[in-house]
N, C-alpha and C positions, 0 to 999 in steps of 0.2 A: 526636560525628559533626559534620563540617563541611559545612554546606549551601551555603556560598558558592561561586559560580562562580569558576573560576580567572581570574586576570588575563589570561592568554593568550586564553581564550575570550571574556571581556568585551571585550577589544580587538578581537577578530575580528568580533564583532557590530557594533561601531562601524565597522569597515572595510567590512563588507557594507552598512551603512546609507549610507555615503558613496558606495560604488560604485553603489548603486541610484539615488541622487540625480543623480550626474554622468554615468552611462553608460546606465542602463535607462530612467529617466523620459523623457529626450529621445527615445528610440526609440518609446515609447508615444505621444508627441505628434506624431511625424512621419507625414506622409502619411495622416492620419486613422486611424492604427492604433488609436486609442482606441475605434473602433467595435467592436473585439473584446472590449472591457471594459465599455462603458457599456450603456445600455438596449437597444442593437442587438446585443448579444453573441451571442445564440443564433442569430439569422439570419446574422450576419456569419461565424460559425464553421462553419455547416452548409451543405454542398452538398446541398440538398434533392432535386435532380434526379440525383444520383449516389449512390443508396442511403443517403443521409443521412450520408455520410462527412465527415470534417473537410475544409474547403476548403483547397486547396493554398496559398493566400495566408496562411492562418492557420498552417499547419504550417511554411511557409517562414519566417515571422516568429519562431516558436519556435526554429527551427534557428539563425537569426541570433543570437538572444539567447543560446542555449547556447554558440555559438562565441565570442561576446564574453566570456561568463563563463569559458569554458575558457581563453581567452587571458590573462585576468586572474588565473588560478590558483585560481578558486573552484569550478568545476564538478566537478572530481575530488577535492574535499576528503576525501570518505569512502573513496576507493579505497585499497587497500594501497599502501604506499610502493614496494614492489618492482614494482608495476604502474603506476607513474607518479602515484600520488596522495599525499595528505598523512597518510594513516592516521587520519583522524578517527574518533573512537570513537562507540559508540552513544549515550553520554551527550551528547557534542558535538552529534550529529545531532538528538537529541531537543530540545535547547535551541534549536538553529538553526531547525529546522522549525516549532517553536511561534512563535519570533520572527518568521519570515517570514510565516506564515499570519495572525498577529495584525495584520499591516499591511493586510489586506483584498485585494481583487482587484488584480492587476497582473502585468506581465510578469516581475517578480522571482520569482513563485511562483504558478503557476496549477494549482490542485488538481484541476480537471476533467481535465487532461491529464497529471497527475503530472509536470509541468514545474517546474523550479526552477533558479535560478542556482547552487545547491549541489545537485548531482545525487544522486538516489537510484537507484542501479542495482544491485539485489541480485544480478543475474546475475554481476557481476564477482566478488563474494564467493563465490558458488556455484562459479564457475570456479576460483577459487583453492583452495577447500576440497575439491572433488570431482573435478576433471579429472585424468586420468592424465598422466604425464610426456610421453607421446606426444601427447596432446591439447594440452598446454601448448606443445609444440614446433610443432604443426601450426596451432593456432588462436590462440595468444597475441597475436600482432600484430594480427590481425583483430578480436579482442575489444576490445583497448585503443584501436584506431583507430575503432571503431564500424562497421566493415564487416560485422561479424556483429551483427545485431539480432534478438533472439529474441522469440517469443510463447510463452505457457504453455499447453500442451494437456493439462490434467488433467481438468477438468469435462466431463461428457458430457450429451447431451440427456436421458437417463434417470437420470443419476447425478451428484449434486453433492457434498454432504457425505459421502455413502457411497462415497467414492472407491475403497475396496477391492473394491467390486462392479462396477468399470468393465468394460465389455464389449469395449473395444478389445483386440485380441490380436496378439501377435507370435510367429511360429513359426520355428524354425531352417530355413534353406534355403541350400544351396550353389548359387551361380550363376556359371557360367563358371570354375569351380574356386576361387571366393572364398567363404569362409564369411560368412554373413549372415543376415538376418531378413526375413520377409514380414509386413507390417503391414496390418491391416484394422480399421476402426472409425470413430468419429466423435467430434468434440469440440465444446464449446459455450463461448461467452463467451471465446474466445481473443483477448483484447484486443490490439490493435496489429498484427493480421495483415496489414493492407493495406500496412504499411511494414516488415514483418519480412523478414529474409533466411532465417531458419530457424524452424521450429516445434519446441518441445521436447515430444515425444509420450510420454506415460505409457501404457504398455501392459502387460498381464499376460503374462508369459513362462513362469510356472510357478505351482504352488499352486492353491488353490481360492478361489472367491468369499468375500470376508470376510477372507482372510489379508492381514496387513500386508506379509509378504514375498512375493516373486515378481513384483513390479512393477518394470519397467525403464524408464529414460528414454532415448529416442533423439533425436538431433539430426538432423532431417529438413529438407533444403532446401525452401523454399517453391516453388522452380522444378520440383520433382518433379511430373510430370503427374498423379500419383495424389492430390495434395493439391488439393482443390476447395473453394473458398469457396461455400457453398450459399446463404447469406442473411446480411445484416447486420440484427441485431435493433435496431429503434428503441425507445428507452427514455424513461423519465421525464425524463432529462437528455440533451439533444442537443448536439453531433453524436454519432454512434455510430461506434465502431470495434470492435464486439463481435460477431463472426460465429459462425455454425455452420459447422463444417468437416468434410468427409468425407475419410477416408483409404482410398483404394481400391487394394488390391493393390500396395502400395508395397514395394519391395525396397531394403534398405540394408545395407551391409557391417558387419562386427562392430565396426569402429572408430567407428561412429555412436553406439554406446552411451555415454551420459554418466554418469560415475561407475562404480558397480559393478552388474553384472547382478543383478537381483532385489532391489535395495535402493533403488529409486527414490523411495519415499515419504520416506525420510530426507532426500533432496535437496529434496523438496517442502517438508518441515518447515523446512529451512534457509531457504528462501525466505520462508515465511510469518512466521516469528518476527521476522526482521529487518524485514520490511515492516510487520508489525502494530505494533511499538513505534513506528516512525516515523510510521505513519498515525495512531496515537493522539495523538502530539505535534502533528501537523498539525490534527487535529480539535479538540484543545484550543486551539490558536492561533486557529482560525476561531471557536470558541465565545467566546473572550476578545474578539475583534473585535466580535462581535454584542452582547456585554454592554456593552462600553465605548461603542459607538455609541448604544446605548439609554440609557445613563446621561447622555451628553452631550445627547441629544435631549430627554430628560425634564427636564433642568435649563433648557433654552432655551425649550421649548414652554410657553405660558401660557394654557391654556383657563380660562375663567371668572375671568380676572384673576390667576391665581397659577400658579407653576411646576407642571408635571405631576408633578415629582418630590416634591412635598409629599404626594402621596397614597400611603398605605400599600399600596394595591392595585397600585401601580406599583413601590414599593420592594421589597416582600417577595419576589415572584418573582425579581427580579434579585439580591437578597441570597442566595437559595438557590442560584442558578446560580453566583454568584461564589464561594460557599463550596465548592461541588462542584468548581469549576475549580481552586481552591487545593489541595484535597486530591488531586485527580487529578494535578496537576503533581508533587507530592511522590512519588506512587506511580510515575509514569512515569520520573522521574529516578532513583529508587532502583532500579527494575527494569533500566533501561538500564545503570546502574553495575554491577549484578550480572552482566549479560550480558557486560560488558567484563572482568570478573574471573573468568571461568571459560572453559574450552575451548568453542569454538563449538558442538561437537556435544553438549555437556552441557546446553545451554539447554533442550532438549526434556524432558530427564529431571528437571531440578531446579526450573526456574521457569517452565515453560510456562503454568502457571495464572496467574501474575502478569502475563505478557504478554497473556493473554486478558482478564484483568480490565481492564487499561489500554485495550485496544482496544475492547471492546464498550461500556465505559462512556464512553470518549472520543467514539465515534461517536454514541451516544445523546445525550450532553450537547450536542454540536454541533447536532443536529437540534432539541433542545428550546430552545437558545439562539437559533437562527435563527427558530423559530416565535414565541418571546417577543418578539424584536426586531421582527418584523412586527406583532405586536399593539401594542407600545408606540408604534410609528411610525404606526399607523393606516393610512389609505388609501395614503399614500405608501410605507409599508412593504410593502404588498401589490403595489405596482407594480414594474416592472423598472427604475425609476430609482433604486432602492436595491438592494444586492446580496444581500439576505437570501433572496429566493426562489431565487436561483442557488445559494447555499450550501446551502439546505435540499434542493433537488433533487439536487445533486451528492452531498452527504454521506449522503443517505438510502440510497444504494446500498451504502455501507460497513457498514450494519447487516445486509447479506446477503452481500456478497462478502468475500474474505479469511477466510471462516468466518463463518457467520451468528451472531447473538447467541446463539441457542439452542445451537449447537455449541460456542461458546466458554464459555458457562455450564456446559455439560456437562463440558468439560475442567476448569473450576474445581471442579466438584462431585467429579470423579474424584480430584483431588488432596486436596480437603478431607476426603473420606470414606475416603481411603487405598486406593482402587482402583488408583491410579497414583501415581508420584512418591515423595518422601522418606518419606511417612507410611505407605507400603504395609506395611512390616514391622511397624511399631507396631500397626496395626490387625489384622494377621494373627494376632497373639498376644493380642488383646484378650479378656478374660473378664469375667464379672459381678463378680469380685473387684476389678476396677479401677474399679467404679462405687460411689461412697461409700454411697449410700442403701441398697444391698443388704447392706452389711457388718453383721454382728451379728444378722441375721434367723434 
């Protein structure tokens, strides 16, 4: 097995590094834009008097950087070639996202906002895989141009990981001679709603609570008067763009269905697998940044007349983190490679457990590395003049979102014990004759 990165990808990382230095760093230094990244970052980014939303100046800056990256041919790297991208693979993206996150805070890659000069837009792949021919014809240009910006309406106030018990309902209704659906319900943590053109509403259209089937996705315009943003939830990590949304007596036509009626959870799984492996890579990169910064500080800091790094109490925790980072990197890249070498819709059936392993461990590792970096740096590490508190606050949410640690471990257990996945048939036929110590009794 060849673990070497391709020369093409290695050259592209160097190209990205040069682009950051020549195009992105000057934007950071212009007009005191550094305030969004230094110790003032939380205040500079947050419009405290407008529900805690991101400040317009901050979002305008991110938009500018995205446009610069898009013009240079980087932003759409992972998009399918037929949709104007370069067809970057999951392995490519895993390597790139780790590489960018390991550079620390910057306009090249801001993990709090999911912003990057190499964009991660899973909706594009969802569109490619699940949209009907009619939807490609109707929405294709708007998706590729960014005129359609979606938020994800799956979680509800009373239902998170138990999505099959969602209470949002859609029932058939003909209006003015047009077949359609009447939707009522509510959603929670619909990130990005304030800037979205549409909300992807997951609603039960058939079946019973707990059934995986019978859930349908509808693309609902945010301009629909029945879509009401009730409250933006202030979080551990500000600013916030995570609202609670009510869906009040909304009618949409049949062609608002995204994908296939009753099979919406498959579309949701498509979203989470791609996002989880990339988030794992970003978490790994941020962890590596924390480890490396701690190592450098420990070599330079000299309490009691000798380097802090001479102390095993400093060395050993960082050794353990570095070891875990090395092992995680191999698992992430192997899993991403496997995703690239099977049909997109097979990922859930074959290696969903590996994706979950990468994600929950990556997010946990990042939080542990940020916490250790704060400890190694002492008082200055606890301050906002270092980025570790920001990394800890931001990445702490990923141990809950995109599937909590417990839910992801549950998925791993289901594959390990053969309740789901490739081992299911093996364990279905398991008998005591297969266990050595029972033989001959």
